[in-house]
ZATORZA-533561 format. One record per residue (C-alpha): x, y, z. Coordinates in steps of 0.2 Angstrom, whole numbers, m for minus. Last residue first. Layout:
# residues N
     X     Y     Z
     X     Y     Z
...
END
This chain:
# residues 486
     X     Y     Z
   628   759   711
   619   752   696
   620   768   686
   638   771   689
   644   753   685
   632   751   671
   637   767   663
   656   763   664
   653   746   656
   643   754   642
   657   767   639
   670   754   638
   661   743   626
   655   758   615
   673   765   614
   669   784   614
   674   793   599
   657   798   592
   659   816   596
   663   812   615
   648   822   621
   637   814   607
   643   797   611
   640   799   629
   622   806   626
   618   791   614
   624   779   627
   612   787   640
   598   786   628
   602   767   624
   603   763   643
   585   770   645
   579   753   641
   582   748   658
   567   756   665
   567   747   682
   566   760   696
   585   763   693
   582   768   675
   568   780   681
   579   788   694
   593   790   681
   581   798   669
   577   811   682
   595   814   686
   600   817   668
   613   830   669
   623   821   682
   622   805   673
   629   813   657
   642   822   667
   648   806   675
   650   797   658
   660   811   651
   671   811   667
   673   792   665
   679   792   647
   697   798   650
   700   787   665
   692   772   656
   704   774   641
   696   767   625
   693   783   616
   689   779   598
   701   785   584
   691   798   573
   702   813   573
   700   815   554
   719   813   552
   719   798   564
   705   789   555
   714   792   538
   730   786   545
   722   771   553
   713   766   536
   730   767   527
   734   782   516
   739   783   498
   725   773   491
   714   789   488
   696   793   485
   688   776   489
   698   776   506
   691   793   511
   673   785   508
   678   770   519
   685   781   534
   669   792   536
   653   783   535
   658   765   534
   672   767   547
   662   778   559
   647   766   559
   658   751   561
   666   759   576
   684   765   576
   699   760   586
   690   745   594
   703   732   588
   690   723   578
   686   740   569
   704   744   565
   706   725   559
   691   727   547
   700   743   540
   716   734   538
   708   719   529
   700   732   518
   717   739   514
   725   723   510
   710   718   499
   714   733   489
   702   748   487
   698   755   470
   686   742   464
   690   739   446
   691   720   448
   675   721   457
   665   726   442
   659   744   440
   643   753   437
   647   767   449
   631   765   460
   631   746   458
   650   744   463
   647   757   477
   632   748   484
   641   731   483
   656   737   493
   645   746   506
   634   731   510
   636   713   503
   655   714   502
   657   723   519
   645   711   527
   655   696   520
   672   703   527
   663   705   544
   657   687   543
   675   681   538
   684   690   553
   699   680   551
   707   693   539
   721   693   525
   717   676   517
   698   681   519
   701   696   507
   708   685   493
   692   673   495
   682   689   493
   691   694   478
   690   676   471
   671   675   474
   667   692   467
   677   688   451
   669   671   449
   652   678   450
   637   674   460
   649   665   473
   648   679   486
   629   680   485
   626   661   487
   639   661   501
   630   675   510
   613   667   509
   620   650   514
   627   657   531
   645   660   533
   656   648   544
   672   652   534
   677   634   532
   660   626   530
   650   639   523
   663   649   512
   672   632   507
   655   624   502
   650   639   491
   668   639   484
   666   621   479
   648   624   472
   654   639   462
   669   629   454
   687   631   459
   696   634   442
   701   620   430
   718   622   422
   725   606   429
   710   596   422
   714   601   404
   732   595   406
   725   579   414
   714   576   399
   729   580   387
   739   567   396
   725   554   396
   723   556   378
   708   564   370
   707   556   352
   698   567   339
   690   558   325
   695   563   308
   686   577   299
   682   579   280
   670   564   280
   658   570   293
   649   555   299
   631   554   293
   615   562   300
   600   562   288
   592   576   297
   575   568   297
   566   578   310
   560   567   324
   541   563   322
   526   575   321
   537   589   318
   527   604   314
   533   621   309
   534   639   316
   518   639   327
   515   653   339
   519   657   357
   513   670   369
   520   683   381
   513   697   370
   528   708   367
   541   694   371
   533   683   356
   540   665   358
   542   654   343
   535   636   341
   542   620   335
   529   606   334
   522   590   341
   503   594   339
   493   591   355
   476   584   351
   460   593   357
   448   588   370
   446   605   378
   455   599   394
   469   593   383
   471   609   374
   469   620   389
   482   610   398
   494   612   383
   491   631   383
   493   633   402
   510   625   402
   515   633   386
   512   650   393
   522   647   409
   536   639   398
   537   655   387
   537   666   403
   551   658   411
   561   657   395
   557   676   393
   564   679   411
   580   670   407
   582   681   392
   583   680   373
   569   667   369
   567   663   351
   563   645   352
   549   634   360
   549   615   357
   533   605   359
   531   589   368
   519   575   367
   515   568   384
   527   557   394
   521   540   398
   519   532   416
   505   544   422
   505   548   441
   501   566   438
   493   568   421
   505   573   408
   512   590   402
   525   594   389
   538   607   385
   555   606   376
   564   623   379
   577   631   367
   590   642   375
   603   654   369
   619   660   377
   631   670   366
   616   678   358
   621   696   362
   606   698   374
   609   681   381
   627   686   387
   635   670   395
   652   677   392
   658   659   386
   673   648   391
   679   658   406
   676   642   417
   668   653   430
   658   662   416
   653   645   408
   647   639   426
   637   655   431
   628   655   415
   624   636   417
   618   640   435
   607   654   430
   600   642   416
   596   629   429
   588   641   441
   576   648   427
   571   630   422
   568   626   440
   557   642   442
   548   638   426
   543   621   434
   546   602   433
   564   600   426
   571   583   422
   566   580   404
   585   576   402
   596   591   399
   605   595   383
   621   607   384
   625   612   366
   643   618   364
   646   631   351
   661   636   340
   658   650   328
   655   643   310
   643   656   304
   643   671   316
   650   683   303
   639   676   289
   627   691   289
   611   688   279
   599   701   273
   580   698   270
   571   708   258
   554   716   260
   560   730   270
   547   740   282
   558   736   297
   574   727   293
   574   708   293
   592   701   297
   596   683   295
   611   678   305
   624   665   303
   624   647   309
   634   641   324
   646   626   323
   644   611   334
   651   603   350
   641   592   361
   636   591   379
   625   576   384
   609   569   392
   611   580   408
   602   577   424
   597   591   435
   603   589   453
   591   598   465
   594   608   481
   579   616   491
   581   634   496
   563   639   492
   569   648   476
   578   633   470
   596   629   472
   604   620   457
   616   606   454
   620   602   435
   622   584   430
   632   572   421
   628   561   406
   639   561   390
   652   574   385
   661   574   368
   646   568   358
   649   552   349
   634   547   338
   627   565   334
   640   578   334
   639   594   324
   644   600   307
   629   609   300
   622   607   282
   618   618   267
   636   624   267
   631   642   269
   620   641   285
   611   658   285
   598   653   272
   594   637   282
   593   620   274
   595   604   283
   608   590   284
   617   587   300
   634   581   296
   644   572   309
   659   574   321
   669   562   331
   675   559   349
   687   545   355
   690   549   373
   672   553   377
   672   563   393
   659   556   406
   650   571   413
   653   578   431
   646   595   426
   662   605   428
   671   591   419
   660   592   404
   662   611   404
   680   609   404
   680   596   390
   670   608   379
   683   622   382
   697   610   378
   689   604   361
   685   623   357
   704   626   360
   709   613   348
   699   621   334
   696   607   321
   701   609   303
   688   611   289
   692   607   271
   689   618   255
   686   609   238
   670   617   235
   666   634   244
   657   632   261
   655   650   265
   665   648   281
   679   638   272
   680   651   258
   682   664   272
   671   676   282
   674   689   296
   669   704   286
   651   698   281
   642   711   292
   653   725   300
   660   720   317
   649   718   333
   657   702   341
   674   696   337
   674   677   331
   689   680   319
   691   668   304
   703   654   306
   691   640   301
   683   624   309
   678   630   326
   679   649   323
   694   659   329
   698   668   345
   688   655   355
   675   662   367
   663   647   365
   645   652   361
   634   642   373
   618   634   366
   606   628   379
   594   614   376
   581   612   390
   570   598   395
   553   602   404
   539   592   411
   524   599   419
   514   587   429
   495   588   428
   480   589   440
   489   602   450
   486   614   436
   467   611   437
   467   614   456
   478   630   454
   465   637   442
   471   642   425
   471   660   419
END
């Protein structure tokens, strides 16, 4: 474990390459299905297998999805984009080369805004977003000497989001990945599931002395299947690289793999210089021209982005940053909440319900908000019932809300009436109850009048008990003050 003093001597520099598997029905250059979890080698064709004489054809939806991500990241959209061949051998890439984009990526530049754990904002610069095809999957069964290959995934459409070396801590890398996952889900172009491999990340890590002008030699870390493992791998490399420098050893530019069991990395292959992938233009695919009309059409389908909804919730609805961050965590939650706010003006109360009882119920039942049994209309009615002083929040959350979860046939007011929960707001009805509480607690009344104002809570508790929780707190407090002070 390195000391903080030694760590602070160096600057950690991180660049991430995030592969997002696009949710197209078919592959990027073939009509094969992209459904997840089917039997091995059942979603293949002569094009996927690279048979001689076969020709690829670009999936239009993949182009549109990539453009959407570019627009969301404020990238420049390349109007005349093309594909290239990247030559290397993998046993799970049947053609012996990968169709990708080198010279004319579909999206250039841009940034991803992130919020760090300390609340500070940062815009992480992007180098590019490009389209490419995925490889298949090699399967190594326990205690088996053979490697099996499943080509179902080969040819699935990917976008690779390449950041600049603009990240400086594992926390920043984690926040960047979380924002990418949120964006692709909002855009509905990728499910963002790292465990299933639909979102994958490679990290380029280096260290340099603080104040140095030149970046240090980088290593690339692969095989990280969760945000937490990306964090751990970067943390490990940070210390390993500093130890090498402090020990007088040279850093080898290489690709390393991360072992989640040990939290360490090990060398896979060296790459002292850039790999010679021998890129050249893909001869079987024509350039793709993105016209102004097509671009406008794609823009018209763009949803409100997390940062736009966050701004709306803070500046239009007056919510704290904390609330807005929670409410924009998923598109479904954000849209459901926004729909609720169209039916009530008590935005903070709506937020409290979302972050409290509704969140608890969804977690307990393992449900998404789209399967929540109460409509936004009914929740707005419940909030209005509380605001009108008909029931307290306590009664609403403990007695009315559970009944609403069971049945959608009754309104909140009907449920509260049936259970005899409607608060008593009439002063003439509440005054005898307040008077009896004061009469029964003469000693406490004397203490209150001698200066112990904290006893008001005790008197209120007695009033609520005698009224079976139906006394309007505002009216009861007013009557108590009048009678106690006189």
